[in-house]
C-alpha positions in Angstrom: -148.9 23.3 -38.7 -150.7 20.8 -41.0 -150.9 17.0 -40.2 -152.5 14.7 -42.8 -153.0 11.0 -42.5 -152.8 8.8 -45.6 -153.4 5.0 -45.5 -152.2 3.1 -48.5 -151.1 -0.5 -49.1 -151.1 -1.4 -45.4 -149.1 1.7 -44.5 -150.1 4.6 -42.3 -148.3 7.8 -43.4 -148.5 10.9 -41.3 -147.6 14.0 -43.4 -146.5 16.9 -41.2 -146.5 20.2 -43.0 -144.1 22.7 -41.5 -142.9 26.3 -41.9 -139.1 26.1 -42.1 -138.6 29.0 -39.8 -141.2 28.3 -37.1 -140.3 27.3 -33.6 -143.9 25.9 -33.2 -143.1 23.5 -36.1 -140.1 22.2 -34.2 -142.1 21.4 -31.1 -144.9 19.8 -33.1 -142.6 17.6 -35.0 -141.1 16.2 -31.8 -144.6 15.6 -30.4 -145.9 13.7 -33.4 -142.8 11.5 -33.7 -142.9 10.7 -30.0 -146.6 9.8 -30.2 -146.5 7.8 -33.4 -143.2 6.0 -32.8 -142.8 5.4 -36.5 -140.8 2.7 -38.2 -139.3 5.4 -40.5 -139.2 9.2 -40.5 -138.9 10.9 -44.0 -137.6 14.4 -44.1 -137.6 17.0 -46.8 -133.8 17.0 -47.2 -131.3 15.3 -49.5 -128.2 13.8 -48.0 -126.1 16.8 -49.1 -128.4 19.5 -47.5 -128.6 17.4 -44.3 -124.8 17.2 -43.9 -124.6 21.0 -44.6 -127.1 21.7 -41.8 -125.2 19.4 -39.4 -121.8 21.0 -40.1 -123.0 24.6 -40.5 -122.7 26.5 -43.8 -119.6 24.6 -44.8 -118.7 27.3 -47.4 -115.1 27.5 -46.2 -114.4 24.2 -48.0 -115.8 25.4 -51.3 -113.4 25.6 -54.2 -114.6 28.3 -56.6 -112.5 26.9 -59.5 -114.3 23.6 -59.3 -117.6 25.3 -59.3 -116.6 27.2 -62.5 -115.3 24.0 -64.1 -118.5 22.1 -63.4 -120.6 24.8 -65.0 -122.8 25.1 -61.9 -122.4 28.8 -61.2 -126.0 29.5 -62.0 -127.2 26.8 -59.6 -125.0 28.0 -56.8 -126.1 31.6 -57.2 -129.7 30.7 -57.1 -129.2 28.4 -54.1 -127.4 31.2 -52.2 -130.2 33.7 -52.9 -133.0 31.4 -51.7 -130.9 30.3 -48.7 -130.2 33.8 -47.6 -133.8 34.9 -48.0 -134.9 32.1 -45.8 -132.2 32.9 -43.3 -133.4 36.5 -43.1 -136.9 35.3 -42.0 -135.3 32.8 -39.6 -133.2 35.6 -38.0 -136.3 37.6 -37.2 -138.0 34.5 -35.6 -134.9 33.3 -33.8 -135.0 30.0 -35.6 -132.4 28.4 -37.9 -134.0 27.4 -41.3 -134.4 23.7 -41.5 -134.1 23.2 -37.7 -137.4 21.2 -37.7 -135.9 18.7 -40.2 -132.8 18.2 -38.0 -135.1 17.8 -35.0 -137.1 15.1 -36.9 -133.9 13.2 -37.7 -132.7 13.5 -34.0 -136.1 12.4 -32.7 -136.1 9.4 -35.1 -132.6 8.3 -34.0 -133.7 8.7 -30.4 -136.4 6.1 -30.7 -134.6 3.9 -33.2 -136.5 4.8 -36.3 -135.1 4.8 -39.8 -134.3 8.2 -41.3 -135.2 8.7 -45.0 -133.8 11.6 -47.0 -136.8 12.1 -49.1 -135.9 15.1 -51.2 -134.2 15.0 -54.6 -130.5 16.3 -54.6 -130.6 20.0 -54.6 -128.1 20.2 -57.5 -130.3 18.0 -59.7 -133.3 20.2 -59.0 -131.5 23.5 -59.7 -129.9 22.1 -62.9 -133.2 20.9 -64.2 -134.9 24.2 -63.4 -132.2 26.3 -65.1 -132.1 23.9 -68.1 -135.8 24.4 -68.7 -135.6 28.2 -68.6 -134.8 30.4 -71.5 -132.4 33.4 -71.3 -135.3 35.8 -70.8 -136.8 33.8 -68.0 -133.4 33.5 -66.3 -132.9 37.3 -66.5 -136.3 37.9 -65.0 -135.7 35.5 -62.2 -132.2 36.8 -61.4 -133.5 40.4 -61.2 -136.5 39.4 -59.1 -134.4 37.4 -56.7 -131.6 39.8 -56.2 -133.7 42.9 -56.0 -137.2 41.9 -55.1 -136.6 39.4 -52.3 -133.9 41.4 -50.5 -135.8 44.7 -50.9 -138.9 43.0 -49.3 -139.3 44.4 -45.8 -139.3 41.8 -43.2 -142.1 43.2 -41.2 -144.5 41.7 -38.6 -147.1 40.8 -41.3 -144.6 38.9 -43.4 -143.2 37.1 -40.3 -146.7 36.0 -39.3 -147.4 34.8 -42.8 -144.1 32.8 -42.8 -145.0 31.1 -39.5 -147.9 29.4 -41.3 -146.3 28.6 -44.6 -143.1 27.1 -46.0 -140.8 30.1 -46.8 -139.3 28.6 -49.9 -142.7 27.6 -51.2 -143.9 31.2 -50.8 -140.8 32.3 -52.8 -141.3 29.7 -55.5 -145.0 30.6 -55.9 -143.9 34.2 -56.5 -141.4 33.0 -59.1 -143.9 30.8 -60.9 -145.6 33.9 -62.2 -142.5 35.0 -64.1 -141.0 31.6 -64.7 -143.7 28.8 -64.8 -141.0 26.1 -65.3 -139.7 27.0 -61.8 -142.9 25.8 -60.1 -143.0 22.6 -62.2 -139.5 21.6 -61.1 -139.3 23.0 -57.6 -142.8 22.0 -56.5 -144.5 19.4 -58.8 -141.5 17.2 -59.6 -140.3 17.3 -56.0 -143.8 16.3 -54.8 -143.6 13.2 -57.1 -140.1 12.4 -56.0 -140.8 12.7 -52.3 -144.1 10.8 -52.5 -142.2 7.9 -54.1 -139.5 8.0 -51.5 -142.0 8.2 -48.6 -143.9 5.2 -49.9 -140.6 3.2 -50.2 -139.7 3.9 -46.6 -139.2 0.8 -44.4 -142.1 -0.3 -42.1 -145.8 0.3 -42.0 -145.9 3.4 -39.8 -144.3 6.4 -41.5 -144.0 10.0 -40.5 -143.0 12.4 -43.2 -141.8 16.0 -42.4 -142.1 18.3 -45.4 -142.8 22.0 -46.1 -146.4 23.0 -45.8 -146.6 23.8 -49.5 -145.8 20.2 -50.4 -148.5 18.4 -48.2 -151.4 18.7 -50.6 -149.5 17.6 -53.6 -147.9 14.6 -51.9 -151.1 13.6 -50.3 -152.9 13.5 -53.6 -150.2 11.5 -55.2 -150.1 8.9 -52.4 -153.9 8.6 -52.5 -153.9 8.0 -56.2 -151.3 5.3 -55.7 -149.7 5.9 -59.1 -146.3 7.2 -58.4 -143.5 7.8 -60.9 -140.1 8.4 -59.2 -138.4 11.3 -60.9 -134.6 11.2 -61.0 -133.1 12.9 -64.0 -136.4 14.1 -65.3 -139.2 13.3 -67.7 -138.6 12.4 -71.4 -139.9 15.7 -72.6 -136.9 17.4 -71.0 -134.5 15.1 -72.8 -136.0 16.3 -76.1 -135.6 19.9 -75.0 -131.9 19.3 -74.2 -131.5 17.6 -77.6 -133.0 20.6 -79.4 -130.8 23.0 -77.4 -127.8 21.0 -78.4 -128.8 21.2 -82.1 -129.1 25.0 -81.7 -125.6 25.1 -80.1 -124.1 23.3 -83.0 -126.2 25.1 -85.6 -124.8 28.5 -84.5 -121.1 27.9 -85.6 -122.4 26.2 -88.8 -124.5 29.2 -89.7 -121.7 31.6 -88.9 -119.3 29.7 -91.1 -121.9 29.6 -93.8 -122.3 33.4 -93.6 -118.5 34.0 -93.7 -118.1 31.5 -96.6 -120.9 33.1 -98.6 -119.5 36.6 -97.8 -116.0 35.6 -99.0 -117.5 34.1 -102.2 -119.7 37.0 -103.1 -117.9 40.0 -101.6 -114.3 39.0 -101.2 -112.0 39.9 -98.4 -113.5 43.3 -97.8 -117.0 42.0 -97.0 -115.5 39.1 -95.0 -113.6 41.5 -92.8 -116.7 43.6 -92.3 -118.7 40.5 -91.2 -116.0 39.4 -88.8 -115.7 43.0 -87.3 -119.4 43.2 -86.6 -119.5 39.7 -85.1 -116.6 40.6 -82.7 -118.1 44.0 -81.8 -121.7 42.9 -81.2 -120.9 39.7 -79.3 -117.9 41.0 -77.4 -119.5 44.3 -76.4 -122.7 42.7 -75.0 -120.7 40.1 -73.1 -118.4 42.8 -71.7 -121.4 44.9 -70.7 -122.8 41.9 -68.8 -119.4 41.5 -67.0 -119.4 45.3 -66.2 -122.9 45.0 -64.8 -121.5 42.4 -62.4 -118.8 44.9 -61.5 -116.1 42.7 -62.9 -112.5 43.8 -62.8 -111.4 45.8 -65.9 -109.2 42.9 -67.0 -112.2 40.6 -66.7 -114.3 42.9 -68.8 -111.6 42.9 -71.5 -111.4 39.1 -71.3 -115.1 38.8 -71.8 -115.0 41.1 -74.8 -112.2 39.1 -76.4 -113.4 35.6 -75.5 -117.2 35.9 -76.3 -116.8 36.0 -80.2 -114.8 32.7 -80.0 -116.7 30.9 -77.2 -120.0 31.6 -79.0 -118.8 29.3 -81.8 -117.7 26.5 -79.4 -120.5 24.5 -77.7 -118.1 23.2 -75.1 -117.1 26.5 -73.5 -118.9 29.7 -72.5 -117.6 33.3 -72.2 -118.8 33.5 -68.6 -116.6 30.6 -67.6 -113.5 32.3 -69.1 -114.4 35.6 -67.5 -115.2 33.9 -64.2 -111.7 32.2 -64.1 -110.0 35.6 -64.7 -112.1 37.3 -62.1 -111.2 34.6 -59.6 -107.5 35.1 -60.4 -107.4 38.9 -60.2 -109.7 39.1 -57.2 -109.0 36.0 -55.2 -111.8 35.2 -52.7 -110.8 35.9 -49.1 -111.7 33.9 -46.0 -114.3 36.5 -45.1 -115.9 36.2 -48.5 -116.4 32.5 -47.9 -117.6 33.0 -44.4 -120.1 35.7 -45.6 -121.9 33.5 -48.1 -124.5 32.6 -45.5 -124.9 36.3 -44.4 -125.9 38.1 -47.6 -128.6 40.5 -46.4 -129.3 42.6 -49.5 -128.8 42.6 -53.2 -125.8 44.9 -52.9 -123.9 42.4 -50.8 -123.9 39.9 -53.8 -121.8 42.5 -55.7 -119.5 43.2 -52.8 -118.7 39.6 -51.9 -115.9 38.3 -54.1 -117.4 34.8 -54.5 -120.9 35.9 -55.5 -119.4 38.6 -57.7 -117.5 35.8 -59.6 -120.8 33.9 -60.0 -122.5 37.1 -61.2 -119.7 37.6 -63.8 -120.3 34.1 -65.1 -124.0 34.5 -65.3 -124.2 38.0 -66.8 -121.3 37.5 -69.2 -123.0 34.4 -70.5 -126.3 36.2 -70.9 -124.6 39.1 -72.7 -122.8 36.7 -75.0 -126.1 34.8 -75.8 -127.9 38.0 -76.6 -125.0 39.1 -78.7 -125.1 35.9 -80.7 -128.8 36.2 -81.5 -128.4 39.9 -82.4 -125.2 39.5 -84.5 -126.3 36.5 -86.7 -129.5 38.2 -88.1 -127.5 41.4 -88.7 -124.7 39.5 -90.5 -127.4 38.0 -92.7 -128.6 41.5 -93.7 -125.1 42.4 -94.8 -124.9 39.5 -97.3 -128.4 39.7 -98.6 
């Protein structure tokens, strides 16, 4: 376990770097807090994640329709994969992931210290990461997470490695090779956010408990003394979202232009041909994505029918429609909700009805997106 001391602006900050599945980390956290008797203890949790750890998984209260309506299926799926990977390591070590954070909060309350939730809300982090990734990056990450992580053998060598390092940081560093934006959001931005929250903590003696992979970055930021608190993200991301919105509205405009030009130059016959190919390409690829998620036959048909229309509407996606239908024809059972924290391999994501719905949403959307960018250039060749 790493302990770094930073003194800035009259404050003494003890940075404790932990492995989230190490019993030794739990013991050391208790010792440092008891010794330092800090005014505040900052922990690498947001309020939501802290409450989830206190109450258990809490998945029984989840309403899948609300998840689909909010458009956060991608975020929930990613969160479940990372959470279950961390749990697998914790099971081998006999430690519940995040237990050292709970111990830090309990120890702080025991001596009357203020508890600071230093991490950015998990939903904000996930949303930012996914919004910065293109379709290709998302597909690579999804494949790597569902297959690579759960096929990794939890052997003695891996366990020893995880004792010395933050499990999620290890996973994120692996992801950064295939999706550089993942590291920027999950490590760099969170370092900035947590550094600012730690410096804002009440009192002059602060103990901060964070994953080992965050210590170096937070320490450097604190020592520089120039902190920018990140909430919704930097301005560059706003520009990217704006460009994405332009593309989303440009697609129906381009499609209508192609159809209008086809009607003007080739009459009804060419127009019907253009519409037929649009439906076939877009619908087929979205249906294939749904089939890859092992969606119900009715869901697959729904994706095929919906995709050509939803691709022209920036406000709705084929995966959302397909996900609603999958949730209706295969209603999640109590055991599916209970099992969300016990997904041990990639196959279990396809067997659990809740995660299968999430996979339907994600893969149907990916299929529809690919279909759109395949169909439009092909339609242009038909009218040229």
